[in-house]
N, C-alpha and C positions, 0 to 999 in steps of 0.2 A: 854481450850480455846473454843472448840466447844460448850460446854454448855453455854458459855456467849452469843453466837449468838442467843440463844433462848430467851434472855431477850429483850423485846421490846425497852427499853431505850438505850441499847447498840447498837441495830441495827440502831436506828434512829441517834445515834451519828456517826456511821460509814458511813451512807448515807450522812450526812452533810459534811463529810471529803472527799467524793468521788471526787468532782470537783477539789480539791487541788491535790489529787493523780493523776488524769488524766492529769492535767496541768503539773505536774512535769515530769511524765514518758513519756507522749506523746511528749512533747517538746524534750526529750532526743533523741527519734528516729526520730523526725521531720517529721512525716507522714503528718501532716496537711498542710505543706508548699510545698508539692510535686505537680507537674503538675496534671491537671485533666485527666481522661481517654481520652477525646477528644484531649487534647494537646499531650499526648503520641502517639496517633494514627497519628496525623498530623506530628509528628517528623519523621515518616517513609517515608513521602513524596511520598506516593503511592506505595512504594516498598514492603510493607506488604500486602499480599493477603490472604483473609480469606475464607476458604472452610467450609461451613455449611452443615451438613448432619447428619442423624441418622446412627447408626452402621449397617453394612451389606448392605450398599448402594453403594458400589464400590469405596469408597474414596481412598483406598490404591492403587488399580490398576490405578486409575485416577491420584493420586498424583505422582506415579512412572512415568506415562506418562509425566507429566509436568516436572519432575526432569530430564528427558533426555535432556532438553535444557541446554546449557552451562551457561546461565545466570539465571537459576532458581534453588533455593535451597529449598528443602522441609524439614520442621522441624518435620513432622509427627504429631501424635496425642499428642499435648502438654498437654492435660488434662488427659493423661493416665499415670499410675504409672511407666510403664516399658519403656516408650519412652526415647531415649537418650536425647532428648531436652524436658524432662518433666518439667512442671512448678513446680511440687511438689518436684522433686529432686533439682531443682534450689533453692527452698525455704530452703530445708534442708542443702544445701551447703552454703547458704548466710545469709539471715536476721534472720533465726530462732536461730542460735547459738549466735547471738548478742542480740536479744531481742524477746520474744514471739510475734507471729503475731496474732492479734485478727480477728474474722470473718469480722468485718466491714472494715478491711484494705485489705482483700483478693482481692477485685476487682481492686483497684488502683495498687496493687503490680503486678497483672497479666498484666496490660497494660505496666507497667514499664519493666517487664520481656520480653514482645514482642518487645518493642521499643529497648531494649538493644541487643536482638538477631539480629534485622535488622541493627542496627548501627554497629555491628561487622562484617557485611558482605556487605561492600560498593559495589555499582554497581550491586548487585544481587537482583533479585525478590525473596522474601521469602514467602513460603506458610505455613500457619497454618491450620492444619486439626482439626477442632473443632466439636466434637460430641455433638449434641444438648442435648442429655440426660445427659451430664456431665456439662452443663453450670451452673447448680445450685451451683456447687462447688465454683464458683467465685462471686456469687451474694450477699454473706453476709447473715446477719440475717434477720428475719422477712419478709420472702418472701413466699407467698402462691404459691403452685405449679400451673402451668398454661402454656399456649402456648407462652407467651411473655417473653422476656428477655431484660434487659437493654443493653446488648451487641449489639443487633440489632440496637438500636437507636443511640448508640455511633458510630458504624460503618457508619450509615447513615449521622450523623452530620459531621463526619470527611471526608466523601466522599472516604472512603477506598474501594479498589476493593474487591468485594464479589462474590463468586460462591455458588449457592444453588444447591446441588446434591440430586435428589429425586429418587424414584423407583415407577414404575407403579404397579408392583406385590408385594404388601405389605404382602400378605399371604406367598409368597415364601421367602420374607425377614425374616419374623418371623421364618419360618421353618428352613431356612438356619442357622439362629442364634442358634436355639435350637440344631441342629446337630453339628455345630462347637463347641458349648460349651461342648457337651458330648464327642466330639473327643479330646478336650483339645487343639485345634488349630484353628485359623481363616483364615490362609493362607497357601498355598502350601509350602512355604519356612520353615514352622514350623514342617514339617515332620509328618503330620497327616495321610498320605495316607495308612499306614499299620494298623491303629487302627480301630477296628470294633466297631460299635454302636449297642447295643441291641435295637430292635424295641420298640418304645414308643408312647404314646398318646399325641396329641396336644390339649391343652385347647382352644377350639374355642372362648369361651367368652373372654378369655384374648387377643386373636388375634383381635377380634372386638374392644375391648377397646383401644388397642394400635394403631390400624389403625385410630380410631377417633382422638386420641391425636396427631398423626403425621400429619394428614390432617389439623387439627386446627392450628398447629404450622407453617406449610408450608403456609397456608393462611395469617397468621400474617406477615410472612417474605415478602411475595409477596406484601402485602399492604404497608408495611413500605418502601420497595425499589422500588415501582412502579415509572417508569419514570426515574430512575437513570441510567445514561449511563454506569457506571462501575459496574453494577450488571448483572450477567448472571445466568440463571436457566438452568440446564441440567438434563436429565433423564438417569439413568444408562442403561436402556434397549436400549436407542438410541445412546449410545457411540460407539457401535461396528457394524461392517458389516463383511460378509465373506471375507476371504483373498483369492483373485483371484490367487495368486501365489502358493496356496496349493491345493491338491485334494479336490473336492467338499465334500467328506464324511469325511474329516479330522477333521472338527469342528474348525479349526483354524480361528481366526478373526484378524482384524486390527481395528484401530480407524476410525470412520466415517469421510468422506470427509467434510472439512470445520471446523472441530473441532480445529485443530492446528491453523488455521488462526484466529478463534474467540478468542482463548486463547492468541495468540500473540498480538492481538489488545487490549485485556483487560489489559495486562501487559506492553504494550508499548515496545515490543521487536520484533526482526525478527522471522520468522517462521522457527525454527530449531528442531522441535520435532520429535522423533522416533515414527512412527505410529503402531509399533508392541507391543501388550501387553506383560508384563513381568511376570504376575502371572496367575496361573490356579486355577480352582475351587478345593475345598477340601471336597466335599461331599462323596468322596470315590468311585465314579463311580457308585454307586447304585442309582436308581430312588427313589424319595420320597415315592412312593407307596410301596416300599419294606422296608422302615424304619419307616413309620408312621402307627400305628395299626388302626387308624380311618381315613385313607386316604380318603375314599369316602365323609366323612363329611367335611374334609378340602378342598377337591377338589370342593365341592359344594359351599363353602364359597369363594374359589378362583375365581369361574366362575360367582359369583353373581354380 
């Protein structure tokens, strides 16, 4: 059979039959008649809140803060494989066993997945933590890598509530990610505190390239959502202030004044958030200078 595919006449005959094949099997799954991404987003009626950020930007501790509200449910990183509310686990439990999903259908199925989760949680505000570096997984075929994603435009058209979470210190973000990856854990609840990391070198050229990419994407998002009332940009370093109820040298923090009011206004709910962070850092207590062999070079880049 495989050898027949090398015969030009056979290939041309199969290409001629492709429209009939697609018509038959695509109609069976009825993908073409489903709502558009914008329609799925509007079905959420503003209760689906989308958190856009890159990894190691504080989204987990921030999402946990939002989740302290009795009317807020956080679905976590839905584009992660291990999340309880993972889009990919949902696919494996549902559509894939019925019919194989093609890349061109990934995007619309993702919005259907989000709308279904929100519909199952009436009266709740539902937070989707979307890592920007994973968005290509739902964009389908034939997409050149770049700072812009169709998701941003769909959220804009549907007037969905959006939070952009950034970091000022992108060098520290990169370094933190490298350490967390070597420790095999990204948060304190994963039990990384006892694991040691052998000193290693940071590739400063890779840091520069990643910083340029992140800044370009953030600029695109700011431009798309400029002037939109239900768009909020926050910076990780500005989320916290010292906790006055603890000793000055304890290092304990709380969330900054005004943050809970701002989030309550965005979501259309009362201010009932817990201001005490629930997660701690997982760097192991050692300063970066003891874990990075070329720290002076990294520090110079950080101060530039």
